[in-house]
mmCIF file of the C-alpha atoms, coordinates in Angstrom:
data_MODEL
# 
_entry.id   MODEL 
# 
loop_
_atom_site.group_PDB 
_atom_site.id 
_atom_site.type_symbol 
_atom_site.label_atom_id 
_atom_site.label_alt_id 
_atom_site.label_comp_id 
_atom_site.label_asym_id 
_atom_site.label_entity_id 
_atom_site.label_seq_id 
_atom_site.pdbx_PDB_ins_code 
_atom_site.Cartn_x 
_atom_site.Cartn_y 
_atom_site.Cartn_z 
_atom_site.occupancy 
_atom_site.B_iso_or_equiv 
_atom_site.pdbx_formal_charge 
_atom_site.auth_seq_id 
_atom_site.auth_comp_id 
_atom_site.auth_asym_id 
_atom_site.auth_atom_id 
_atom_site.pdbx_PDB_model_num 
ATOM 1   C CA . MET A 1 1   ? 5.333  6.915  11.423 1.00 0.00 ? 1   MET A CA 1 
ATOM 2   C CA . LYS A 1 2   ? 6.747  10.063 13.020 1.00 0.00 ? 2   LYS A CA 1 
ATOM 3   C CA . ILE A 1 3   ? 8.156  13.365 11.860 1.00 0.00 ? 3   ILE A CA 1 
ATOM 4   C CA . GLU A 1 4   ? 11.946 12.490 12.554 1.00 0.00 ? 4   GLU A CA 1 
ATOM 5   C CA . HIS A 1 5   ? 13.484 15.792 11.420 1.00 0.00 ? 5   HIS A CA 1 
ATOM 6   C CA . LEU A 1 6   ? 13.081 18.792 8.925  1.00 0.00 ? 6   LEU A CA 1 
ATOM 7   C CA . GLY A 1 7   ? 15.930 19.403 6.753  1.00 0.00 ? 7   GLY A CA 1 
ATOM 8   C CA . ILE A 1 8   ? 16.994 23.077 6.143  1.00 0.00 ? 8   ILE A CA 1 
ATOM 9   C CA . ALA A 1 9   ? 19.526 23.913 3.214  1.00 0.00 ? 9   ALA A CA 1 
ATOM 10  C CA . VAL A 1 10  ? 21.925 26.692 4.385  1.00 0.00 ? 10  VAL A CA 1 
ATOM 11  C CA . LYS A 1 11  ? 24.628 28.325 2.745  1.00 0.00 ? 11  LYS A CA 1 
ATOM 12  C CA . SER A 1 12  ? 26.880 28.790 5.660  1.00 0.00 ? 12  SER A CA 1 
ATOM 13  C CA . LEU A 1 13  ? 26.735 26.128 8.747  1.00 0.00 ? 13  LEU A CA 1 
ATOM 14  C CA . GLU A 1 14  ? 28.790 28.315 10.928 1.00 0.00 ? 14  GLU A CA 1 
ATOM 15  C CA . SER A 1 15  ? 26.405 31.265 10.690 1.00 0.00 ? 15  SER A CA 1 
ATOM 16  C CA . SER A 1 16  ? 23.323 29.152 10.682 1.00 0.00 ? 16  SER A CA 1 
ATOM 17  C CA . ASP A 1 17  ? 24.590 27.144 13.802 1.00 0.00 ? 17  ASP A CA 1 
ATOM 18  C CA . ASN A 1 18  ? 24.890 30.470 15.426 1.00 0.00 ? 18  ASN A CA 1 
ATOM 19  C CA . LEU A 1 19  ? 21.493 31.456 14.481 1.00 0.00 ? 19  LEU A CA 1 
ATOM 20  C CA . PHE A 1 20  ? 19.745 28.225 15.461 1.00 0.00 ? 20  PHE A CA 1 
ATOM 21  C CA . ALA A 1 21  ? 21.565 27.948 18.838 1.00 0.00 ? 21  ALA A CA 1 
ATOM 22  C CA . ARG A 1 22  ? 20.142 31.335 19.733 1.00 0.00 ? 22  ARG A CA 1 
ATOM 23  C CA . LEU A 1 23  ? 16.834 30.514 18.584 1.00 0.00 ? 23  LEU A CA 1 
ATOM 24  C CA . LEU A 1 24  ? 16.583 27.309 20.204 1.00 0.00 ? 24  LEU A CA 1 
ATOM 25  C CA . GLY A 1 25  ? 18.660 28.273 23.452 1.00 0.00 ? 25  GLY A CA 1 
ATOM 26  C CA . LYS A 1 26  ? 20.950 25.127 23.081 1.00 0.00 ? 26  LYS A CA 1 
ATOM 27  C CA . PRO A 1 27  ? 23.879 24.165 20.872 1.00 0.00 ? 27  PRO A CA 1 
ATOM 28  C CA . ASN A 1 28  ? 23.660 21.319 18.107 1.00 0.00 ? 28  ASN A CA 1 
ATOM 29  C CA . TYR A 1 29  ? 24.261 17.952 19.495 1.00 0.00 ? 29  TYR A CA 1 
ATOM 30  C CA . LYS A 1 30  ? 25.962 16.709 16.394 1.00 0.00 ? 30  LYS A CA 1 
ATOM 31  C CA . GLN A 1 31  ? 27.864 17.834 13.255 1.00 0.00 ? 31  GLN A CA 1 
ATOM 32  C CA . GLU A 1 32  ? 28.487 15.263 10.513 1.00 0.00 ? 32  GLU A CA 1 
ATOM 33  C CA . ALA A 1 33  ? 29.836 15.095 7.027  1.00 0.00 ? 33  ALA A CA 1 
ATOM 34  C CA . VAL A 1 34  ? 28.053 12.885 4.584  1.00 0.00 ? 34  VAL A CA 1 
ATOM 35  C CA . GLU A 1 35  ? 30.762 12.882 1.778  1.00 0.00 ? 35  GLU A CA 1 
ATOM 36  C CA . ARG A 1 36  ? 28.685 10.652 -0.685 1.00 0.00 ? 36  ARG A CA 1 
ATOM 37  C CA . GLU A 1 37  ? 26.054 13.435 -0.691 1.00 0.00 ? 37  GLU A CA 1 
ATOM 38  C CA . GLY A 1 38  ? 28.651 16.372 -0.606 1.00 0.00 ? 38  GLY A CA 1 
ATOM 39  C CA . VAL A 1 39  ? 26.961 17.906 2.306  1.00 0.00 ? 39  VAL A CA 1 
ATOM 40  C CA . THR A 1 40  ? 27.950 18.549 6.194  1.00 0.00 ? 40  THR A CA 1 
ATOM 41  C CA . THR A 1 41  ? 24.951 18.462 8.618  1.00 0.00 ? 41  THR A CA 1 
ATOM 42  C CA . SER A 1 42  ? 24.157 19.849 11.971 1.00 0.00 ? 42  SER A CA 1 
ATOM 43  C CA . PHE A 1 43  ? 21.585 18.517 14.227 1.00 0.00 ? 43  PHE A CA 1 
ATOM 44  C CA . TYR A 1 44  ? 19.198 20.082 16.939 1.00 0.00 ? 44  TYR A CA 1 
ATOM 45  C CA . GLN A 1 45  ? 16.826 18.204 19.192 1.00 0.00 ? 45  GLN A CA 1 
ATOM 46  C CA . VAL A 1 46  ? 13.570 19.958 19.394 1.00 0.00 ? 46  VAL A CA 1 
ATOM 47  C CA . GLY A 1 47  ? 11.144 17.995 21.559 1.00 0.00 ? 47  GLY A CA 1 
ATOM 48  C CA . GLU A 1 48  ? 10.610 14.521 19.946 1.00 0.00 ? 48  GLU A CA 1 
ATOM 49  C CA . SER A 1 49  ? 11.981 15.737 16.489 1.00 0.00 ? 49  SER A CA 1 
ATOM 50  C CA . LYS A 1 50  ? 15.034 17.298 15.059 1.00 0.00 ? 50  LYS A CA 1 
ATOM 51  C CA . ILE A 1 51  ? 16.169 19.943 12.896 1.00 0.00 ? 51  ILE A CA 1 
ATOM 52  C CA . GLU A 1 52  ? 18.861 19.118 10.330 1.00 0.00 ? 52  GLU A CA 1 
ATOM 53  C CA . LEU A 1 53  ? 20.909 22.125 8.815  1.00 0.00 ? 53  LEU A CA 1 
ATOM 54  C CA . LEU A 1 54  ? 22.602 21.007 5.424  1.00 0.00 ? 54  LEU A CA 1 
ATOM 55  C CA . GLU A 1 55  ? 25.547 22.795 3.887  1.00 0.00 ? 55  GLU A CA 1 
ATOM 56  C CA . ALA A 1 56  ? 26.977 21.760 0.665  1.00 0.00 ? 56  ALA A CA 1 
ATOM 57  C CA . THR A 1 57  ? 30.710 20.846 0.593  1.00 0.00 ? 57  THR A CA 1 
ATOM 58  C CA . ASN A 1 58  ? 30.923 20.959 -3.215 1.00 0.00 ? 58  ASN A CA 1 
ATOM 59  C CA . PRO A 1 59  ? 29.214 22.911 -6.150 1.00 0.00 ? 59  PRO A CA 1 
ATOM 60  C CA . ASP A 1 60  ? 27.656 19.752 -7.741 1.00 0.00 ? 60  ASP A CA 1 
ATOM 61  C CA . SER A 1 61  ? 25.784 18.448 -4.457 1.00 0.00 ? 61  SER A CA 1 
ATOM 62  C CA . PRO A 1 62  ? 22.114 18.214 -4.288 1.00 0.00 ? 62  PRO A CA 1 
ATOM 63  C CA . ILE A 1 63  ? 22.031 21.047 -1.578 1.00 0.00 ? 63  ILE A CA 1 
ATOM 64  C CA . ALA A 1 64  ? 24.144 23.383 -3.637 1.00 0.00 ? 64  ALA A CA 1 
ATOM 65  C CA . LYS A 1 65  ? 21.692 22.955 -6.585 1.00 0.00 ? 65  LYS A CA 1 
ATOM 66  C CA . PHE A 1 66  ? 18.839 23.424 -4.326 1.00 0.00 ? 66  PHE A CA 1 
ATOM 67  C CA . ILE A 1 67  ? 20.191 26.768 -3.022 1.00 0.00 ? 67  ILE A CA 1 
ATOM 68  C CA . ASP A 1 68  ? 21.108 27.876 -6.519 1.00 0.00 ? 68  ASP A CA 1 
ATOM 69  C CA . LYS A 1 69  ? 17.507 27.155 -7.626 1.00 0.00 ? 69  LYS A CA 1 
ATOM 70  C CA . LYS A 1 70  ? 15.488 28.197 -4.534 1.00 0.00 ? 70  LYS A CA 1 
ATOM 71  C CA . GLY A 1 71  ? 17.662 29.944 -1.992 1.00 0.00 ? 71  GLY A CA 1 
ATOM 72  C CA . GLU A 1 72  ? 17.989 28.717 1.522  1.00 0.00 ? 72  GLU A CA 1 
ATOM 73  C CA . GLY A 1 73  ? 15.098 27.291 3.357  1.00 0.00 ? 73  GLY A CA 1 
ATOM 74  C CA . ILE A 1 74  ? 13.236 23.968 4.150  1.00 0.00 ? 74  ILE A CA 1 
ATOM 75  C CA . HIS A 1 75  ? 14.762 21.294 1.828  1.00 0.00 ? 75  HIS A CA 1 
ATOM 76  C CA . HIS A 1 76  ? 12.796 18.048 2.885  1.00 0.00 ? 76  HIS A CA 1 
ATOM 77  C CA . ILE A 1 77  ? 10.610 16.581 5.585  1.00 0.00 ? 77  ILE A CA 1 
ATOM 78  C CA . ALA A 1 78  ? 11.857 13.140 7.175  1.00 0.00 ? 78  ALA A CA 1 
ATOM 79  C CA . PHE A 1 79  ? 9.660  10.517 8.693  1.00 0.00 ? 79  PHE A CA 1 
ATOM 80  C CA . GLY A 1 80  ? 10.995 8.003  10.902 1.00 0.00 ? 80  GLY A CA 1 
ATOM 81  C CA . VAL A 1 81  ? 9.907  4.371  10.326 1.00 0.00 ? 81  VAL A CA 1 
ATOM 82  C CA . GLU A 1 82  ? 10.415 1.177  12.064 1.00 0.00 ? 82  GLU A CA 1 
ATOM 83  C CA . ASP A 1 83  ? 10.981 -1.009 8.718  1.00 0.00 ? 83  ASP A CA 1 
ATOM 84  C CA . ILE A 1 84  ? 12.365 1.206  5.866  1.00 0.00 ? 84  ILE A CA 1 
ATOM 85  C CA . LYS A 1 85  ? 12.025 -1.548 3.261  1.00 0.00 ? 85  LYS A CA 1 
ATOM 86  C CA . ALA A 1 86  ? 8.421  -2.449 4.195  1.00 0.00 ? 86  ALA A CA 1 
ATOM 87  C CA . GLU A 1 87  ? 7.489  1.171  3.875  1.00 0.00 ? 87  GLU A CA 1 
ATOM 88  C CA . VAL A 1 88  ? 9.285  1.469  0.502  1.00 0.00 ? 88  VAL A CA 1 
ATOM 89  C CA . GLU A 1 89  ? 7.120  -1.526 -0.591 1.00 0.00 ? 89  GLU A CA 1 
ATOM 90  C CA . ARG A 1 90  ? 3.931  -0.199 0.793  1.00 0.00 ? 90  ARG A CA 1 
ATOM 91  C CA . LEU A 1 91  ? 4.412  3.268  -0.586 1.00 0.00 ? 91  LEU A CA 1 
ATOM 92  C CA . LYS A 1 92  ? 5.320  1.879  -4.108 1.00 0.00 ? 92  LYS A CA 1 
ATOM 93  C CA . ASN A 1 93  ? 2.121  -0.182 -3.924 1.00 0.00 ? 93  ASN A CA 1 
ATOM 94  C CA . GLU A 1 94  ? 0.323  3.250  -3.081 1.00 0.00 ? 94  GLU A CA 1 
ATOM 95  C CA . GLY A 1 95  ? 1.871  4.582  -6.395 1.00 0.00 ? 95  GLY A CA 1 
ATOM 96  C CA . PHE A 1 96  ? 4.563  6.934  -5.061 1.00 0.00 ? 96  PHE A CA 1 
ATOM 97  C CA . VAL A 1 97  ? 7.741  7.358  -6.851 1.00 0.00 ? 97  VAL A CA 1 
ATOM 98  C CA . PHE A 1 98  ? 11.143 7.044  -5.303 1.00 0.00 ? 98  PHE A CA 1 
ATOM 99  C CA . ILE A 1 99  ? 14.484 8.669  -6.325 1.00 0.00 ? 99  ILE A CA 1 
ATOM 100 C CA . SER A 1 100 ? 15.989 5.374  -5.215 1.00 0.00 ? 100 SER A CA 1 
ATOM 101 C CA . GLU A 1 101 ? 14.223 2.590  -3.607 1.00 0.00 ? 101 GLU A CA 1 
ATOM 102 C CA . GLU A 1 102 ? 17.306 1.055  -2.031 1.00 0.00 ? 102 GLU A CA 1 
ATOM 103 C CA . PRO A 1 103 ? 18.171 2.514  1.546  1.00 0.00 ? 103 PRO A CA 1 
ATOM 104 C CA . LYS A 1 104 ? 21.556 3.951  1.970  1.00 0.00 ? 104 LYS A CA 1 
ATOM 105 C CA . GLU A 1 105 ? 23.460 5.215  4.827  1.00 0.00 ? 105 GLU A CA 1 
ATOM 106 C CA . GLY A 1 106 ? 22.632 8.799  5.723  1.00 0.00 ? 106 GLY A CA 1 
ATOM 107 C CA . ALA A 1 107 ? 23.669 11.141 8.645  1.00 0.00 ? 107 ALA A CA 1 
ATOM 108 C CA . ASP A 1 108 ? 22.740 10.352 12.288 1.00 0.00 ? 108 ASP A CA 1 
ATOM 109 C CA . ASN A 1 109 ? 22.967 6.737  12.253 1.00 0.00 ? 109 ASN A CA 1 
ATOM 110 C CA . LYS A 1 110 ? 20.076 6.522  9.699  1.00 0.00 ? 110 LYS A CA 1 
ATOM 111 C CA . LEU A 1 111 ? 19.282 4.247  6.694  1.00 0.00 ? 111 LEU A CA 1 
ATOM 112 C CA . VAL A 1 112 ? 17.529 6.430  4.369  1.00 0.00 ? 112 VAL A CA 1 
ATOM 113 C CA . VAL A 1 113 ? 15.532 6.773  1.092  1.00 0.00 ? 113 VAL A CA 1 
ATOM 114 C CA . PHE A 1 114 ? 13.838 9.722  -0.844 1.00 0.00 ? 114 PHE A CA 1 
ATOM 115 C CA . LEU A 1 115 ? 10.380 9.961  -2.513 1.00 0.00 ? 115 LEU A CA 1 
ATOM 116 C CA . HIS A 1 116 ? 10.572 12.144 -5.609 1.00 0.00 ? 116 HIS A CA 1 
ATOM 117 C CA . PRO A 1 117 ? 8.763  15.436 -5.160 1.00 0.00 ? 117 PRO A CA 1 
ATOM 118 C CA . LYS A 1 118 ? 6.405  14.871 -8.197 1.00 0.00 ? 118 LYS A CA 1 
ATOM 119 C CA . SER A 1 119 ? 4.689  12.251 -6.389 1.00 0.00 ? 119 SER A CA 1 
ATOM 120 C CA . THR A 1 120 ? 4.481  14.308 -2.925 1.00 0.00 ? 120 THR A CA 1 
ATOM 121 C CA . ASN A 1 121 ? 2.913  17.553 -4.036 1.00 0.00 ? 121 ASN A CA 1 
ATOM 122 C CA . GLY A 1 122 ? 6.481  19.095 -4.632 1.00 0.00 ? 122 GLY A CA 1 
ATOM 123 C CA . VAL A 1 123 ? 7.938  18.056 -1.120 1.00 0.00 ? 123 VAL A CA 1 
ATOM 124 C CA . LEU A 1 124 ? 11.049 16.023 -0.858 1.00 0.00 ? 124 LEU A CA 1 
ATOM 125 C CA . VAL A 1 125 ? 10.153 13.339 1.553  1.00 0.00 ? 125 VAL A CA 1 
ATOM 126 C CA . GLU A 1 126 ? 12.844 11.063 3.331  1.00 0.00 ? 126 GLU A CA 1 
ATOM 127 C CA . LEU A 1 127 ? 12.101 7.955  5.005  1.00 0.00 ? 127 LEU A CA 1 
ATOM 128 C CA . CYS A 1 128 ? 14.635 7.053  7.760  1.00 0.00 ? 128 CYS A CA 1 
ATOM 129 C CA . GLN A 1 129 ? 15.299 4.230  9.971  1.00 0.00 ? 129 GLN A CA 1 
ATOM 130 C CA . GLU A 1 130 ? 17.838 3.693  12.770 1.00 0.00 ? 130 GLU A CA 1 
ATOM 131 C CA . LYS A 1 131 ? 20.564 1.546  11.404 1.00 0.00 ? 131 LYS A CA 1 
ATOM 132 C CA . PRO A 1 132 ? 20.481 -2.003 12.826 1.00 0.00 ? 132 PRO A CA 1 
ATOM 133 C CA . GLN A 1 133 ? 23.193 -2.713 15.546 1.00 0.00 ? 133 GLN A CA 1 
# 
């Protein structure tokens, strides 16, 4: 397991992309819409990990609700895994609670699942695996 990325909820991808490009000294490498989640993402490579900026595309999306409740900021931490289904089973056996146990397609060519923050000290945790070719 490794830290794959940190997800940061933002109100404006345009202004946040400008800020992070200046902060990191390079542009994003990818911008992608995930319509099912009502979000547009922007990715920055930082060493072996990434920063994912997330902007809501509709007022009912999880990101819009997060910003309404908590404001902009860190939304989740994502851990990269080799076998997402095996990790789901392992963590279920350890007593962790999932928002959904079935991996689904996420941004940046990944399969993803989320652990419920109530079982991870209030932190939304994402597990992600590269989609098989």
